[in-house]
LOVO-509195 format. One record per residue (C-alpha): residue in one letter; x, y, z. Coordinates in steps of 0.5 Angstrom, whole numbers, padded with zeros to 4 digits, always signed. Layout:
N
AXYZ;...
//
This chain:
430
M+0033-0029-0024;L+0028-0035-0025;G+0030-0036-0032;L+0027-0029-0034;T+0029-0026-0041;K+0032-0019-0040;Q+0026-0015-0042;Q+0022-0019-0037;K+0027-0017-0032;T+0026-0010-0034;V+0018-0010-0033;V+0019-0013-0026;L+0024-0008-0024;G+0020-0002-0027;S+0014-0004-0023;W+0017-0006-0017;L+0021+0001-0016;G+0014+0004-0017;W+0011+0001-0012;S+0017+0002-0008;L+0016+0009-0008;D+0009+0009-0007;G+0011+0005+0000;Y+0016+0010+0001;D+0012+0016+0001;L+0006+0013+0005;V+0011+0011+0011;L+0014+0018+0010;M+0008+0021+0012;L+0006+0016+0017;L+0013+0017+0021;V+0012+0025+0021;I+0005+0025+0023;P+0006+0027+0030;L+0010+0033+0028;I+0006+0035+0022;S+0000+0035+0027;D+0004+0041+0030;L+0006+0044+0024;F+0000+0044+0020;F-0006+0043+0025;P-0004+0047+0031;L-0011+0046+0035;A-0012+0047+0042;N-0014+0039+0043;P-0008+0035+0041;L-0013+0029+0040;F-0017+0033+0035;A-0010+0035+0032;L-0008+0028+0031;L-0015+0026+0028;A-0014+0032+0023;T-0007+0030+0021;F-0010+0023+0020;A-0016+0025+0016;A-0011+0029+0011;Y-0007+0022+0011;V-0013+0018+0009;V-0015+0023+0004;T-0009+0021+0000;L-0012+0014+0001;I-0019+0015-0001;M-0017+0019-0008;R-0013+0012-0010;P-0019+0009-0012;F-0021+0014-0017;G-0014+0014-0019;G-0014+0007-0020;A-0020+0007-0024;F-0018+0013-0029;F-0011+0010-0030;G-0014+0003-0031;N-0018+0005-0036;F-0013+0009-0039;G-0008+0003-0039;D-0013-0001-0042;K-0014+0003-0048;F-0007+0006-0049;G-0003+0001-0046;R+0000-0001-0039;K+0007+0003-0040;K+0004+0010-0042;S+0000+0009-0036;M+0006+0008-0031;I+0010+0013-0034;I+0005+0018-0033;T+0003+0016-0026;I+0011+0015-0023;M+0012+0023-0026;G+0006+0025-0022;F+0007+0022-0015;S+0014+0023-0015;I+0013+0031-0016;A+0008+0031-0011;T+0012+0027-0006;F+0018+0032-0007;A+0013+0038-0007;T+0011+0036+0000;G+0017+0038+0003;L+0016+0045+0000;L+0009+0047+0004;P+0009+0053+0008;T+0007+0051+0015;W+0001+0054+0020;Q+0006+0059+0023;M+0008+0062+0016;V+0001+0062+0012;G-0004+0060+0017;L-0011+0056+0015;L-0008+0056+0008;A-0002+0051+0010;P-0007+0045+0012;I-0011+0047+0005;F-0005+0046+0001;L-0003+0040+0005;I-0010+0037+0003;M-0010+0039-0004;L-0003+0036-0005;R-0005+0029-0002;F-0011+0029-0006;L-0006+0030-0012;Q-0001+0025-0009;G-0007+0019-0008;F-0010+0020-0015;F-0003+0019-0019;A-0001+0013-0014;G-0008+0010-0015;G-0006+0009-0022;E+0001+0006-0020;W-0001-0001-0017;G-0006-0003-0023;S-0001-0002-0029;G+0005-0005-0025;A+0001-0011-0023;V-0002-0013-0029;I+0004-0011-0034;T+0008-0016-0029;M+0003-0021-0029;E+0002-0021-0037;T+0009-0021-0038;V+0012-0027-0033;P+0011-0034-0034;K+0005-0037-0031;K+0009-0042-0026;H+0013-0036-0023;R+0007-0031-0022;G+0006-0033-0015;L+0013-0032-0013;L+0013-0026-0017;S+0007-0023-0015;G+0010-0023-0008;F+0016-0020-0010;L+0012-0014-0014;Q+0008-0013-0007;S+0014-0013-0003;G+0016-0007-0007;F+0011-0003-0002;N+0015-0006+0004;F+0022-0004+0001;G+0020+0003+0000;F+0018+0003+0008;V+0025+0000+0010;I+0028+0005+0006;A+0024+0011+0009;A+0025+0008+0016;I+0033+0008+0015;V+0032+0015+0012;F+0028+0017+0018;Q+0033+0015+0022;F+0039+0018+0018;T+0035+0025+0018;L+0034+0025+0026;F+0041+0024+0027;M+0043+0030+0022;F+0038+0034+0024;P+0036+0033+0032;A+0031+0036+0036;E+0028+0043+0033;Q+0032+0042+0027;F+0028+0036+0025;A+0022+0040+0026;E+0025+0046+0022;I+0028+0043+0016;G+0029+0035+0017;W+0022+0033+0015;R+0023+0037+0009;V+0029+0034+0007;M+0026+0027+0008;F+0020+0029+0002;F+0025+0032-0002;T+0029+0025-0003;G+0023+0022-0006;I+0025+0025-0013;I+0031+0020-0013;P+0027+0013-0014;G+0022+0016-0018;L+0027+0018-0023;V+0030+0012-0023;A+0024+0008-0024;L+0022+0013-0030;F+0029+0011-0033;I+0027+0004-0033;R+0020+0005-0035;F+0022+0008-0042;K+0026+0002-0043;M+0020-0003-0042;S+0016-0007-0047;E+0009-0006-0047;S+0005-0012-0045;E+0004-0018-0051;S-0003-0019-0048;W-0005-0012-0049;L-0002-0011-0056;T-0005-0018-0058;N-0012-0015-0056;S-0011-0008-0059;K-0009-0011-0066;Q-0015-0015-0066;N-0019-0009-0064;K-0022-0012-0058;T-0020-0005-0054;K-0026-0003-0051;K-0028+0005-0052;S-0029+0005-0044;P-0027-0001-0040;I-0029+0002-0034;R-0036+0002-0036;K-0036-0005-0039;L-0033-0007-0032;L-0039-0003-0028;F-0045-0005-0033;S-0043-0012-0035;K-0047-0017-0030;Q-0041-0022-0029;D-0035-0017-0029;R-0039-0013-0024;K-0040-0019-0019;R-0033-0021-0020;F-0031-0014-0018;L-0035-0013-0012;F-0033-0020-0009;A-0025-0018-0011;L-0027-0011-0007;I-0029-0015-0001;L-0023-0019+0000;M-0019-0012-0001;T-0023-0009+0004;G-0021-0014+0009;L-0014-0014+0007;M-0013-0006+0007;F-0017-0006+0014;S-0012-0011+0017;Y-0006-0007+0014;Y-0008+0000+0016;A-0010-0002+0023;T-0003-0005+0024;M+0003-0003+0020;G-0001+0004+0018;F-0002+0005+0025;F+0004+0002+0028;P+0009+0009+0028;T+0003+0013+0032;F+0002+0007+0036;L+0009+0006+0038;Q+0010+0014+0039;N+0003+0016+0042;Y+0001+0010+0046;M+0007+0006+0048;V+0011+0013+0049;L+0017+0010+0046;E+0023+0014+0043;K+0023+0016+0036;S+0030+0012+0035;E+0027+0006+0038;V+0020+0007+0033;A+0025+0008+0027;S+0028+0001+0029;L+0022-0003+0030;M+0019+0000+0024;I+0025-0003+0020;V+0024-0009+0023;A+0016-0009+0022;T+0018-0007+0014;I+0023-0012+0013;T+0018-0018+0016;S+0013-0015+0012;L+0017-0015+0006;C+0020-0023+0007;G+0013-0025+0009;T+0010-0022+0003;I+0014-0026-0002;F+0013-0032+0002;A+0006-0031+0001;G+0006-0030-0006;Y+0011-0037-0007;L+0006-0041-0002;S+0000-0039-0007;Q+0003-0042-0012;V+0004-0048-0008;I-0003-0049-0005;G-0007-0044-0009;R-0008-0036-0008;M-0015-0036-0003;K-0012-0042+0001;A-0005-0038+0002;I-0009-0031+0004;A-0014-0035+0009;V-0008-0038+0013;F-0005-0031+0015;A-0012-0029+0016;I-0014-0035+0021;S-0007-0034+0024;A-0009-0026+0025;I-0015-0028+0029;I-0012-0033+0033;L-0006-0029+0035;S-0008-0021+0035;V-0010-0021+0042;P-0004-0025+0046;V+0001-0021+0041;L-0001-0014+0042;Y-0002-0015+0049;G+0005-0018+0050;L+0008-0012+0045;F+0004-0007+0049;N+0007-0010+0056;A+0014-0011+0053;S+0019-0009+0058;T+0025-0010+0053;F+0027-0008+0046;F+0028-0015+0044;E+0021-0017+0047;R+0018-0012+0042;I+0022-0014+0036;I+0019-0021+0037;F+0012-0019+0038;T+0013-0014+0032;I+0015-0020+0028;I+0009-0024+0029;L+0004-0019+0029;I+0006-0016+0022;M+0007-0023+0019;V+0000-0025+0021;A-0003-0018+0019;T+0000-0016+0013;T+0003-0021+0009;G-0003-0024+0006;F-0002-0019+0000;G+0003-0023-0003;P-0002-0027-0008;I-0006-0021-0010;P-0002-0018-0016;A-0003-0025-0019;F-0010-0026-0017;L-0013-0020-0019;S-0010-0020-0026;E-0012-0027-0027;R-0019-0026-0025;F-0021-0021-0030;S-0020-0021-0038;T-0015-0017-0042;G-0019-0012-0044;I-0021-0009-0037;R-0016-0012-0033;N-0012-0006-0032;S-0019-0002-0030;A-0021-0008-0026;S-0015-0009-0022;G-0013-0002-0020;F-0020+0000-0018;A-0021-0007-0014;Y-0014-0006-0010;N-0015+0001-0009;G-0023+0001-0008;G-0021-0003-0001;L-0018+0003+0002;L-0025+0007+0002;F-0027+0003+0008;G-0020+0000+0010;S-0016+0006+0010;W-0021+0009+0016;A-0017+0003+0021;P-0012+0009+0024;L-0018+0014+0025;I-0022+0008+0028;S-0016+0006+0032;V-0015+0013+0035;S-0022+0014+0037;L-0022+0007+0040;L-0016+0008+0044;S-0015+0015+0046;N-0020+0014+0052;N-0019+0007+0054;S-0012+0006+0056;N-0013+0000+0060;M-0016-0003+0054;I-0011-0001+0048;P-0008-0008+0046;F-0015-0011+0046;L-0019-0006+0042;L-0013-0005+0037;A-0013-0013+0037;A-0021-0012+0035;T-0020-0008+0029;V-0015-0013+0027;I-0020-0019+0028;V-0025-0015+0024;G-0021-0014+0018;S-0019-0021+0018;L-0026-0024+0018;I-0028-0019+0012;I-0022-0023+0009;L-0024-0030+0010;V-0031-0028+0007;G-0027-0025+0001;V-0024-0032+0001;K-0030-0036+0001;I-0034-0032-0005;N-0028-0031-0009;P-0025-0037-0014;E-0018-0040-0014;T-0015-0037-0020;R-0008-0040-0020;D-0009-0044-0026;V-0012-0039-0031;D-0009-0038-0038;M-0008-0030-0038;M-0007-0030-0045;K-0013-0033-0047;S-0018-0029-0042;
//
């Protein structure tokens, strides 16, 4: 693969698998949100139940910046590899444990409390996963391949989505109707332990980043990297500018991909089997598009590549969402889904490279993980905003959802404007 050494391939694969598991867990929750709202939040008002369930989902995303900061700090002090071993164990166990949770019918109010507590834990460990994996990959691979491998690494999240959607369809087939509500959804979460064990095995065989080892040998490892990030004027400015870019990307992503299963089931009123099929189409599109965006960033630059997708989303979101909402055939829905997901979600491709290139070795893990996950503090609210906007405005559904995508895209363009190009940065010297 691209002339990489065996050890470089191990690092790429180990990081990619961890990010795949993260995507797997998140989309499992998204796919069963309507069911979870019945099992854990059986409120008289279905809208409030749905909002409460999304709030439990958002809790996971809100905890991620704290996990990103904590494990980023750990990775900068003690090594990227050690951080990655801890995070993969933590959120693999949390995914598995979700399948063991008692429902409202079993324990009453304790059911949503247990769910929220577990999602807190899930978000904390998952928040530390991306930063360490992205940084060790970008520090290990050749400079000329960083863009493409950045997109490949980011595509792991979408690969997890694809596998989850396939598992969802298979589970629906194996546990139809009432059986799915009773045991099928639990089986889905149990399967999360499998990719976690595979990723853990590979990570034990990984080598530590040479950049970090060199930094450590020269006694340049900071006592508190996260403190340096937040209290150094130059580093703090870089972090805040990166955070604006990540906020826009996260908002656009969760307004589309994050909200997509609920949009299809609750607002377009499609059958679960068709929802699963469209989710597979969406995630394969995002997977391929992310790799393409990473490659494009190596050709024209990180910021230009991201801007291409943001501008396309602004131009196309209204006609595409209107077409999707009013489509009469499955084929039409596939076409509109591909266009929507391509323009609204694939700008993430260059991000692992950009964030790793933007910060020095001593704070790279902390800054990258915190900035990436920090975008969720605002961006993760897109599904809740969408539910609130759409519920009482049936005639305006495609236009209101398009408006949320446009808002996210405009924030992206602000981030592109204020952040510099990083494609030619020598990470070994920074």
